[in-house]
C-alpha positions in Angstrom: -18.0 -21.0 21.6 -18.0 -17.6 23.4 -17.3 -19.2 26.8 -14.5 -20.9 25.4 -12.8 -18.0 24.0 -13.1 -16.3 27.4 -11.0 -18.9 28.9 -7.1 -19.4 28.7 -6.2 -20.7 25.3 -3.1 -22.7 24.9 -1.6 -21.1 27.9 -2.4 -17.6 26.8 -5.0 -15.1 28.2 -7.3 -15.6 25.4 -7.6 -16.7 21.7 -6.9 -13.2 20.4 -3.8 -12.8 22.2 -2.7 -16.1 21.3 -3.6 -15.5 17.5 -1.6 -12.2 17.4 1.5 -13.7 19.1 1.3 -16.5 16.7 0.9 -14.3 13.6 3.7 -12.0 14.8 6.1 -14.8 15.3 5.3 -16.6 12.2 6.9 -14.2 9.8 10.6 -13.0 10.0 9.9 -9.4 9.2 6.8 -9.2 11.6 9.0 -11.0 14.3 11.8 -8.6 14.0 9.8 -5.4 14.2 7.6 -7.0 17.2 10.9 -7.9 19.2 12.1 -4.4 18.5 9.0 -2.6 19.7 8.7 -4.9 22.7 12.2 -3.8 24.0 10.9 -0.3 24.4 9.8 0.9 27.8 6.3 1.6 26.3 6.5 -1.8 24.3 2.8 -2.5 24.9 1.5 0.6 23.5 3.9 0.6 20.5 3.1 -2.8 19.7 -0.7 -2.4 20.0 -0.5 0.8 17.9 1.6 -0.6 15.3 -0.6 -3.9 14.8 -3.7 -1.8 14.8 -2.4 0.8 12.3 -1.1 -1.8 9.9 -4.5 -3.7 10.1 -6.3 -0.6 9.3 -4.0 0.4 6.5 -4.8 -2.8 4.9 -8.7 -2.2 4.9 -8.7 1.4 4.0 -9.3 2.4 0.5 -12.3 0.1 0.0 -16.0 0.6 0.0 -16.7 3.0 2.9 -19.4 1.1 4.6 -17.2 -2.0 4.8 -14.3 0.0 5.8 -16.2 1.4 8.9 -17.2 -1.9 9.7 -13.9 -3.4 9.6 -12.3 -0.5 11.5 -14.9 -1.4 14.4 -14.1 -5.0 14.2 -10.3 -4.4 14.3 -10.7 -1.9 17.2 -12.6 -4.6 19.1 -10.2 -7.3 18.3 -7.2 -5.3 19.3 -8.8 -4.4 22.6 -9.3 -8.0 23.5 -5.5 -8.8 23.2 -3.4 -8.8 26.4 -0.5 -6.6 24.9 1.6 -7.1 28.1 1.6 -10.8 28.0 3.0 -10.7 24.3 5.3 -8.1 25.1 6.8 -10.1 28.0 6.9 -13.3 25.8 8.7 -11.4 23.1 11.2 -9.8 25.7 12.2 -13.5 26.8 13.1 -14.7 23.1 
């Protein structure tokens, strides 16, 4: 399974990139915000920070041990995403 995830996925760099793009473009509010951030010169960084902070805000306030674990998982996952590819796709829409 790991080798499959390291290969291209539905034309995207990897599953993580495809998944984030799919989720961002599946909800009107998320899509609008993502497109606005993508328009900025530093759109990749802004989009990455916005997604990461939003995810972290969802897990904060729970049991501290699980909160730390989820923060690490989110950090790892966000690092796997090709933000440039997502920004380029959003700019084309």
